[in-house]
N, C-alpha and C positions, 0 to 999 in steps of 0.2 A: 681201133677204129675211131676216129675223132667224130663228135657230135655234129649233124648238121646244122647250118645256120638258121637262125629263127625267121620267120616270115612274118613282118610287122607291116601292117596298112599304113601307119604314119599319122601324124598329127599335123597337117599344113598350117594350122591357124598359130602353131608356136614356132614352126622353124621353116615354113613352106619357101617357096621361091622368091616370092615378094620381100618378105622378111630378109631373107638372106641378103638380097641385093641390096635392099636398105641399109643393112650393116655394112657390106662391102663398099658402097660409096662414100659412107661418112667416113670409114677408116681411111680410104686413098685422099679424100678431101682433106682430112686433118692433117696427114702425114706431108702433102702439099702445103698446106697454109703454115705449117709449122716452119717452114722454108721461106715461104714468099710473103705471107700478109698477117702477122701477129695480131694486128687490130681487130679483124673480123673473125678469128678462130673461136672467140667465144660462142659464136653463133652455132658452130657446129660442135662445140662441146656440150652445150645445152641440148642440142638436138640428138646426140649421144645418150645423154642422162635421161630425156624423154622416152627413146626407143628402149633403152636397157631397163627402165623401172616398169614400161608396159609388160615387156617379155618375163620379167623377173616376177611380176605380180602374177601373171598366168601361170609361170611355173610351180610358184607356191602353191595356187589354187588346184590346179590338176594333179600334183603328186600327192598332195594331203587328202584328195578325192580317189586315187589309185588309178588315175587315167592313162598314165605314162609307163612305158618301158624303160629299163635301166639304159639301154643304148639312147632312147630319145632324150633323157636327161643329160646324157653326156654331151649329146650334139648341142643342146641349147646352153648348158654351162660353157662351152667351148665359144659360143658366139656372144656370151655375156663376158667371158673373160678377155676378150679382145681388145676392149675399152681400157682394161687396166694394162695391156702389153703396149697400148700406144705410149706409156709413159717412158718405156725403155729408151726409144731412139734419142729422146732429147737429153735424157740423163747420161745415156752413153756419149752423146756428143759434148755434155758438159765436161765429164771426166777426160775424154780424148783432148779437148781443148787445155785443160789444165796440164796434161803431161805433154802435148806436143802442140804449142799455139800455132806453129806454122802450117797446120794441116788445113787453116782456111774454113773451118766447120761453122763460123759464125752465122747465126740466123738472125732474121730481123725480129726486133723487138717491140712490144705494145706501146702505144702512147700513154700519157697519164689520164686522159679521161677514161680510159678503158680500166684502169687498175683495180678501182674499187669492187665492181661486178667480177671481174676476171679473178680476183682472189678469193670471192666467195664460192664461185663457181669451180675453181682449183681445188679448194678445200673439200667441197662435196665430191669432187672426182677422186682425191687422195682417199678419203673416207670409203668411196665406192670401191677403190682397188682393194683395200684392206678386206672389205666386206666379201669380195668375190673370192680372195684367197681362202678367207675362211668356209665359204661355201663350198669351193674345191676340196678343201681338207674334210667337211662332211660328208660330201659324196664319197669318197674314196676310203673314209675310215669306218663309216657307219650307213651314210645313206644309200649306197648300193644294195645294201641286204636288208634295208628298211621293210617293214612289213607291206606296205603299199607297193613298192616295187617288186619285191619278192613275188607277192602274190600274183601279179602282172606276169612274171616269168612263168609261174607255174601254172597258168591259164593259156599258155602256147598252144596252138593247134597240134604242134609235133612236142611231146614230152621230152625232155632232156635236151633241146636244141639250146645252141650257143649264140650269145650276143658278142659282137665283134667291136673293139677300139682300134686305136691305130699307134703302132709304136714301130717304125721302119717297116711297116707291114702289118697284116691284119692280126690281133691278138685278143685271146678271150678277156672279155670285159672284166670278169671276176679272177682272173689270175693274180696271184700275189706280186708277179713282176710288174704289171702295168699300176697296180695299186701303190706298192713300195716306191716305184720312181715318181710317180704324180705327188705323193706326199712329199717326199724329198725334195723335188722342184718346188712346190709352194713353199717349203719352208726356206728355202734358198733366196726365192723371190722375196720373199717377207723381210728377210735378214738384210738381204742386200739393197733393197728400198729405202730400209731404216738408216743403214750406213751411208747411202749417198745423199739423203737427205740432211743427216746429221752435219756431214761434211760440208756440204753446201752452206747450211746455216750456220756453222762454224767460221766460214770464209777461209776454210782450208782448201775449197775448190772455189775459185772465183767464177760465179755464174757469170754468162752473157749479160743478163737482165737481173739485176736483184730483186726486182719486183715481180718475177714471173711465178707463175703456178707451180 
């Protein structure tokens, strides 16, 4: 007989509706401006970084104080990871354009006056993407069983209850399957990101905009 699901009051200050909607709007707007207007996308990138930094600071403080359940940390890390995932559409388009130029995936590029600040923000976003992958690896290797999070699980009103993540359906957040898969995906993302960046910098893939982030 499987253990009952845990009942959690939640922490809306960390991942409530307003915060989630802010993330969703930033993601959709960023994807749209990648295609329509590169000159002004830096504003959204800065907004992403500010929101991510605020949530990340809150995550560090609440986890270190033992105020969050494992599933809450899981949700917050998913929100923080999405900014890093926004790198993928552009890099995938770069690779696709190099292999099949006739696909017509060309995006508008930034003008010269936006390059300096854009390069700085782009560098920060790249560092942030690497940091988020490290955060994911920490969570799935040791963070999920850290004393603070483990203590919160033991203090559940229902002893032995389970917290669930998602893997094509609900799955025990502490199962070996979801841990192993997430660790593997993070290593693949890290390796893939370095390979694509190296190809672009080596001119083996000709970027649509050689000055792009």
